C-alpha positions in Angstrom: 16.3 87.1 -11.0 13.2 86.5 -13.1 12.5 88.4 -16.3 9.8 90.9 -16.9 6.2 90.2 -17.9 4.3 91.5 -20.9 0.9 93.1 -21.1 0.7 92.5 -24.8 2.7 90.3 -27.2 5.2 93.1 -27.8 4.9 94.8 -24.5 8.0 96.0 -22.9 9.7 93.8 -20.2 9.6 95.2 -16.7 12.2 94.2 -14.2 10.8 92.1 -11.4 12.0 92.5 -7.8 11.6 89.0 -6.3 14.4 86.6 -7.0 17.7 88.0 -8.0 17.8 85.5 -10.8 14.7 86.0 -12.8 15.4 87.1 -16.4 13.9 90.0 -18.3 10.2 89.4 -18.3 7.9 91.3 -16.1 6.3 88.9 -13.7 4.1 88.9 -10.7 7.0 88.9 -8.3 8.7 92.1 -7.1 12.4 91.2 -7.6 14.6 93.4 -9.7 17.7 91.1 -9.4 16.4 88.1 -11.4 18.2 85.5 -13.5 17.0 83.8 -16.7 17.9 80.5 -18.3 21.0 78.4 -18.1 23.3 76.1 -20.2 25.7 73.4 -19.0 28.3 74.4 -21.6 30.3 77.6 -21.3 30.2 78.4 -25.1 27.4 78.5 -27.6 26.8 75.8 -30.3 27.6 76.3 -33.9 25.3 77.9 -36.4 24.3 74.6 -37.8 23.1 73.5 -34.4 21.0 76.6 -34.1 18.7 76.1 -36.9 21.0 75.7 -39.9 20.5 79.2 -41.4 23.3 81.0 -43.2 23.7 83.6 -40.5 27.0 83.5 -38.6 25.9 83.2 -35.0 28.1 84.8 -32.3 30.1 82.9 -29.8 28.7 83.2 -26.3 30.7 82.3 -23.2 29.4 82.1 -19.7 31.6 81.8 -16.6 32.1 78.3 -15.1 30.5 79.3 -11.9 27.1 80.0 -13.6 25.6 76.7 -14.9 22.7 77.6 -17.2 21.3 74.2 -18.3 18.6 73.4 -20.8 16.8 70.1 -20.1 15.1 68.4 -23.1 15.0 71.4 -25.3 14.4 69.2 -28.3 11.9 68.7 -31.1 11.6 66.3 -34.0 10.4 69.2 -36.1 13.3 71.2 -37.6 11.5 74.5 -37.5 10.6 74.0 -33.9 14.1 73.0 -33.0 15.5 76.1 -34.7 13.1 78.2 -32.5 14.2 76.5 -29.4 17.9 76.8 -30.2 17.7 80.5 -30.8 15.6 81.1 -27.7 18.2 79.3 -25.7 21.1 81.3 -27.2 19.2 84.6 -26.6 18.9 83.7 -23.0 22.5 82.8 -22.7 23.5 86.1 -24.4 21.5 88.0 -21.8 23.2 86.3 -18.9 26.6 86.6 -20.6 26.0 90.4 -20.7 25.3 90.4 -17.0 28.3 88.4 -16.0 30.5 90.5 -18.3 29.0 93.7 -16.9 27.8 95.0 -20.3 24.7 97.2 -19.7 24.1 97.5 -23.5 23.8 93.7 -23.8 26.7 93.3 -26.2 26.7 92.1 -29.9 25.4 88.6 -29.1 22.2 89.9 -27.5 21.6 92.4 -30.3 21.9 89.5 -32.7 19.2 87.5 -31.0 16.9 90.4 -30.2 14.6 92.6 -32.2 14.9 96.4 -31.5 12.0 96.2 -29.0 13.4 93.0 -27.4 16.8 94.6 -27.0 15.4 97.7 -25.3 13.6 95.5 -22.8 16.6 93.3 -22.2 18.8 96.2 -21.6 16.5 97.4 -18.9 16.6 94.0 -17.3 20.4 93.8 -17.5 20.8 97.2 -15.9 18.9 96.0 -12.8 22.1 94.0 -12.2 24.8 96.3 -13.6 23.5 99.4 -12.0 23.8 97.7 -8.7 27.2 96.2 -9.5 25.7 92.7 -9.3 26.7 89.5 -11.1 25.1 86.1 -11.1 26.4 82.6 -10.2 25.1 79.1 -9.3 22.8 76.7 -11.1 19.8 77.7 -13.2 18.1 74.9 -15.0 15.6 75.8 -17.8 13.1 73.0 -18.4 9.7 71.9 -19.8 10.2 73.9 -23.0 7.3 74.0 -25.5 7.2 75.7 -28.8 4.4 76.8 -31.1 5.1 78.1 -34.6 2.5 80.7 -35.7 1.2 82.1 -39.0 0.8 80.5 -42.4 4.3 81.6 -43.4 5.8 80.3 -40.1 7.7 83.5 -39.2 6.3 83.9 -35.7 6.6 81.7 -32.7 6.0 81.4 -29.0 8.1 79.4 -26.5 7.2 78.6 -22.9 9.5 77.2 -20.3 10.3 77.1 -16.6 13.4 77.9 -14.5 14.3 76.8 -11.0 16.1 79.5 -9.2 16.6 77.6 -5.9 20.4 77.3 -6.5 21.0 80.6 -8.4 22.4 83.7 -6.7 23.6 87.3 -7.1 26.9 88.6 -5.9 27.9 92.2 -5.3 31.0 92.9 -7.3 32.4 95.3 -4.7 31.4 93.8 -1.4 31.0 90.1 -2.5 27.7 90.0 -0.7 25.6 87.0 -1.9 21.8 87.0 -2.1 19.1 84.6 -3.3 15.4 84.6 -3.3 13.8 85.6 0.0 12.6 82.8 2.3 9.2 81.5 1.2 9.6 82.6 -2.4 8.6 80.0 -5.0 11.9 79.3 -6.9 10.2 78.2 -10.1 9.3 80.8 -12.8 7.2 80.3 -15.9 8.2 82.1 -19.0 6.4 83.0 -22.3 8.6 84.3 -25.1 7.4 85.7 -28.4 9.8 85.5 -31.4 10.0 86.6 -35.0 12.1 85.1 -37.8 14.3 87.7 -39.6 15.6 87.8 -43.1 18.6 85.7 -42.1 16.3 83.0 -40.6 17.3 83.9 -37.1 14.5 83.6 -34.6 14.7 86.9 -32.6 13.2 87.7 -29.2 10.3 90.2 -29.4 9.2 90.1 -25.8 9.2 88.0 -22.7 6.8 87.6 -19.8 7.2 85.7 -16.5 5.0 84.4 -13.7 6.6 83.2 -10.5 5.1 79.9 -9.3 3.4 79.3 -12.7 5.1 76.0 -13.3 3.4 72.7 -13.0 4.7 70.6 -10.1 
């Protein structure tokens, strides 16, 4: 379920085919049914909790059977915290689109993605929806680190890990459940590039992933 990896900062995400849970970065694994991050709550936080900009952030709801959790996604720096918050919500929006069977990603994902990021994420989402798959289980996202770039602080990079050992896909028609193949490393390392827009929303530009790239 991991996402696709990038060859450049703005490279398109390519669906992986290893775990059914890896999100939309192109990684070294070969799974096209991957899942991305997770949050313990089913609905998204308020705009003030996501960086305090004037933009009205969309409400994002995930089903109770998919526990996307974010461990220690905090920073004492308000700019870094805003980046982390919007990175989290973008990830939640992507999985919300998968569970709601929305190949185009829906309004929430468009809010948190640049045009290039949305195109990449739509390809990732369709690796599920084209196969009538949804996701469920537990997907913790942890060890998040953020770097704000540029003298005007309008670009950023976020890295984090996910553990897909308790995350699964289910066929909507047959109810068949699948997870990572035996012997597959359940941890995936992500690198996300972001850009702040005119409304002070940190939007996803691209994502890359590497299975087994997390420190133990």
